[in-house]
C-alpha positions, 0 to 999 in steps of 0.5 A: 648505420651505413658510413656517409649516411644520415638516418632521420627516419626514427619514426619508421624504425630505429637501430637495434640497440646493443643491449637488445641484440646481446639479449637476443644472441643469449636467447639463441642459446636457450634451448627450451620451449617456455611451455616445457616444465623440464629445466630447459623449459624453465630457463626459456620461461625465465627469460620470457618472464624477465622480459615481460617485466621490463615491458610492464615496468616501462608503462607501469603495469603488472607483468601478468597484464602484458600479452606479447604479439607479433608487433603493433599491428597485431596488438591493435588488431587484438585490442579492437574486439566487440564485447569487451567490457568494464562493467556489465554492458559490453561494447558493441561499436567503436569510435576511432580518431580520424588520424589513427594508424591504418591497422586501427582505422581498419576497425578490427574485429568490428563491422564497418558500420559499427565504426565511426571516425572522431574528427580532429582539429586543424592541428590534429588534436582530438575534437573532444566535443565531437567525441562527447556528442558521439558518446551521447549518441550511442551505448557503450563504446570502444574508443581508440585514440593514439598517444602520438601521431606517427606523422605530425608527433602531435599529442592527444589529451588522453587523460580527458578522453579516458574520463569522457569515455569511462563516464560513458561506459566505454572502453578506451584503447590507446595506440602508444607505439610512437610515444613509448621511449619518447615521453613519459607515461603510464597506463594508469595515469592515462586512464587507458584499458588497453595500450599497444606497443612495439619493440622496433620503435624504441631499439628493439627488433622488428616482429614483436610488439605487446598489448598491455590490458587494464586488470579490470578489463574483461576480455579480449577474445584471442585472435589466435586459438590453440594453445594456452600461451600468454594466459590463453589470450594468444596461442602459439609458441612465443617469439623468445629471441624477439621478446628478449630484445624487446625487454632489454631495450625497454629496459635501457630506453626508459631511464635514458629517455629524459636526457635523450629527448631534451637534447633531441628536442634541442636538435629539432628546434635547430631543424625547424628554425633552418627549414623556416629560413630556407623556405620562409614563405611557402613552408610550414610545420605541421601541428606546430601549435600543438603539444608534440613528440620532441623528435618529430617534424612534418614539413609541408610546401605547397606544390612539392611532391613529397615522394620526389623530395624523398628521393632527393634526400636519398640521393644526398645520402639522407633517410626521411620520410613522406609519412607513415612507413606503412603507407609511405610506398604508396603514392596517395595524400596522407589521411592524416593531413586531409583529416586535419583540413589540408587539401589533397595538394598539400596533403601530398606535399609533407616530408617527416623528419624524426630524430633519435638518440644518436642524431647529431648537430651534423646530421642536421646541418647535412639535412639542411644543406640538402634541403637548401639545394632541393628547394628551389627546384622540386616545386618548380620543375619536373621531378625527373629533371630535378633528379638528374640535376641533383 
């Protein structure tokens, strides 16, 4: 971290763990291609398979069921494929929760007219009655529901969703990118058929992810063809350096999770108490009534321009976000908050503060000091004037 800066945007990305950096440095010295049969190739293959086993262990899967990708977005795109099946009848339509990441809302390889959104409650939790009705209306569907929302931190009842989907003959994809390393889960316990992961959310490098498959699943068809890598499920020479970093990060993050997250949840409680004290009348913690990730706070203030507040925090030396890192550069309301029933004004007003393993009480105190200075002005004055005063 840069000196005198406070990083509170861990849901966007995390610092590279020392263990991941060391594994990547070691992989730089490995000459061989993992597909080659000579000694150099076998050495590269050994590193690749070690990382595959480490990632598989993080979610209770068999190593052969892990397909490495260029990141979470590609993992999602690979999963969202017509024709997947567990039984005899393939899925030809897709049901997706209205609060998914943009890479899932896009529908993958499903035609737009075959994709239907599932409603959520005011707390951002899936409306199970709506899902049940949608499953009853059509044939077997691919249902995609994230385990933890990247903006609100709200957790979804995936086990119940899995039972409903499988009773209807469907297939369940779970985007678990924000959940990995923050809450315990396994692909079998979830009842999921496909699970997407990303390295840079747990202290691994950017640009590498994985799709984990249930062994009973038929498919998906590869996005990239032309080689036999990843058991024919993704062509192209593997990103050995990034994959080695992913495996090393997973091997550290999962054992440390319980202690890290207990401490981090205490910091979040301190943060939210402070936010409520400073803005007792206007501010609200989004999804406060739902189970949430222990590190995530989405704070909304009517009349606030979130992008202006983010700049104000940045000038104070604090990194926060106005939503998903994939969309926070766009001045538009959060689709997650709109799906939860928030009007456009409030959907433009939310600040996401997300914590990580190196977050401290002093970080929380600095954040609250900055908010106390900003809060009195940002909802009332022109944003340029406010930033000049700050």
